[in-house]
N, C-alpha and C positions, 0 to 999 in steps of 0.2 A: 487591317494591315496584313499584307502578305507575310507569311512566316519566314520567307526567304529574304526579306528586305533587309539590307545592311547598308546604312548610310555611308560608312567608310568605304565600302566596295564601290559605291556610286562615285564618291569623291576621287577614288583611285582609277576610275574608268579611263582607259586610253582609247580615244577615237582614232581611227585610221584617217590619214590625210586623204581627201577626196579630190579627184581631178574631174573637171567638167569643161567641155568645149562647147561653145555656142557660136552661131553666125547670125547674119542679119535676119533671116527668116525667124529664128527663135526669138530675137528681141522684138520683132514686130508682132509675133503671136502673143507675147506677154502683154504688149501694149493693148492689143485687142481684148485680151482676157481681163484687164482691169477697167475696161470701159471706154477706151479711146475709139473714135474721136469724141471729145467732150463737146466740141463745137464743130458741127459738120461744115463742109465746104472747103474753100481755099484758105485754110487757117493754119496757124503754127502747129496744130495737132499733126499735120502731115509730115513734119520733120521726124516724127517717131514711128511713121507708118510707111515711108517710102525709102527704098534702097538707095536712090541717087542722092539723098540728103540726110541720111539716117543719123539720128542721135538716139541714145539709149536712155530710157527712164531710169533714174538712179535707184528706185526701189527694186528693179530687176535683180540687183545684187543679192537680195535676201532669198532668192530662189536657187542660187547657184551653189554647187558643190555641197548640197545638203548631206548630213550624216545619215539620212534615211530613218527607218523605224528602229533605231538603236534601243528604244525603250522596251522592245519586245525580247531583248536578250534574257533568257530564263535565269541566268546567274545573278542578274540585278534584282530580281524579285519585285519589279514595278508592276502594280496593278494597272497595266496600260489601257484597258478599255475605259477606265474612269479618268484618264488623263484629259486635261483641258489646256489649250493654248490661250493664256489669259493676257499676255502682253508682248509687245514687240518694240524694240528700239534699235535704230541703226544710225551710224555716223558715216557719211559719205566723204571719203578722203580724196578720191580722184575719180574723174569721169570714166565710165565704162566705154570702151571702144565698140564699134559695130560688130566686131568678132574678136574672140580671144580664147585662150586656153587658161582655165582658172584652177587654182588650188585652194581648197577650204580646209582650215584647221580649227578644230573645236575642242572645248574643254568645259568641265563643270565649274562654273564660277562661284556659285553659292547654293546652299541647301538649308532651308529653315523649316522648323516643325510648327504647325498650327494646332496640333492636337489630333486625337483619334478621329473625331467627327468632322474635322475641317481639312485634313490632309497636310501636305507639305508643299512648299514653294521651292522650285528648282530653277536656277537661271543658267542657261547654256550660252557661253560666249563663242562666237565664231568669227574668224578673220578670212576675208576673201581677197586673194592676191593673184597677180599675174604669174602663171607657172613658169614663164620664160624669163621675165625681168625681175620678179620679186616685188614689183610695185604693189602697194596696199591700196585696194579700191574701197573697201568697206569693212567696218567692224560692227558686229551684231550682238545684241543681247536678246535672247528668246526666253520669256518667262512661262514656265509650265506649272500648273497646279496638279499635283499628284494626289487626287482625292482619296485614293485607297491606301496611302502610305504615310499617314500622320501618326503621331503618338510614339515616336521612337526616342523621345527625350532630348532632341536637339534644341538649339537656341531658337527663340521666336523670331519672326521676321522683324526687321527694323521698321520704325514708323515711316510710312510712305510720305514723300513730299507731295502735297496737294498742289496741283498746277491750276490755280484758279485764274480764269480769264479776267480781263478788266471789267469793272462793274458798270458796263454800258451796253447798249444795243450792239449786236454783232455788226461788224463792218461789211460782211458778206454773208448772205443767206441763200444757199443754192441747193436745189433738189436734183438729184441724178437718179434716173430709173435704171436699175440693173437689168441687163438683157436676160430674158428667160433662158438663154443658152450660156449665160455667163460662167457658171460653174463648169460646164462641159468644155468651154474654151480654156478657162484658166488652168484646169487640171493638166492640159497638154504642156504646161511649163514645168511639170515635174511632180506635183502633188496629186497622186492617183488614188488617194484614200477613197474607197467606195462610198463613204458617207456623203460625198458630194455628187454622186451620179446614180447610185443604186437605191431604188425606193425601198426595197425590203431592208437593206442595211440601215437606212435612215430611220425607218419605223422602229427597228430594234433599239436604236439609240434614243428613241423618244421623240422623234421629229415627224411631222406629217409628210414630209418629202425631203429630198436632198437639199442641203444647205450650201450657201456660198462659203468658200474658203475665207477664213479671217484675213489671210494675207492678201486676198483679192480686194477686200474693203480697205486694208492698209495701203495697197498700191493705188487705189482710187483716191484716197485722201492725199497721198503724196503727189499724184498727178494734178489734183485741183490746186494744191498749194503752189506747185511749180508754175502752172499755167496762169493763175490769177494774181500771184504775188511776186513771181520771179521772171516775168516776161518770157515764159516757156524756155528758160535757159537752165539746163540740168546742173551746171556748175554752181548755181546759186542756192540750190537746196543742199544744206550742209548736214542736217540731221532730222530725224523724224521718230517720234515716240508716241505710243498710244496704248491704252488699255482696252481690251475687248470686253464690252459690257453686255452684249447680247448677240443673237444670231441674225444674219441677213439671209433672206431667201432669194433665189433668182426671180426676177420680175418685181422685186420690192422697189418702192420709191424711197430713196435715202436722202434725208434732209441734213445738210451740213451747215454748221454755223462757224464762222471764222472771225477772230479778233486779231488785228494786226497792230503791232507797236514796235517800231525800229526793226531789229533783226530777229524778232520773234513773232510767230503766228500760233495762237491758241485755237483749238477746234474741238468740236464734239459732233455727234451725228445721231439721228433718230430715224426710226421707221414708225410712222404715226406718233404715238405718245411714248413709245418704248425706246430708251437710249441703247444704242448699239456700239458706239465708240465714246470713250470717256478719257479724260486726262490727256488729250491730244496736244502735242506741242511740236512745232517745227522751228528749226533755226535756219535762217536764210542769210544770204550775203549779197 
């Protein structure tokens, strides 16, 4: 654990409000970055890729008005190279327009100690609103594992609710092959961490080559739920939650399994025999 790490200082951390403007080109670039079109041709996918009919993928909200690499602030004492993004949850309150000026407000929601060898769990809450009208578009919980900052004597994480799918065969089993250029396209939506583009940086981090962004896989899962269970209607995807269980590489074939019951869709995902998404659940309307 870093000698400078002080959990109270982290709790007291004040994020600056972030403003972010986007237009149709940005929204289309995001859709391409998460893998659209899922079904090529004259399909509903085009409504997320064409300016004259543009709808915005709900998960685009999680990229907007990000607080950036705040974990590198030296006064926090976070051992940031050991940080892992292990979970993401978002609730979609209103549909994003084709262009907007956004304001993002973030705060530390919770911090729990797992011990010296296991690190700490930190949840960052963020709200994405219209900077002009104040309309709330999305609320986000980002779960971070601070692998180098455990053992400070804080409370242990609460028991996680296990989101078990129904005990039957999946209602939909679909494999999507990630573009070899997927990470290079997705990074243009704002996450320019060199881990996803620079081979030397990736090797230093223990990977054979650059890896796909976790939020790109998250966006792909959201797009599949919306396309397959919501008639490609963005307003019908109400919430999306997942745990990142493993890495995805550009070019990987990702197999998704979905179970649908009423207004809930459970899901997970694999690359070969290796699970990469776990505890996935979507709320639909």
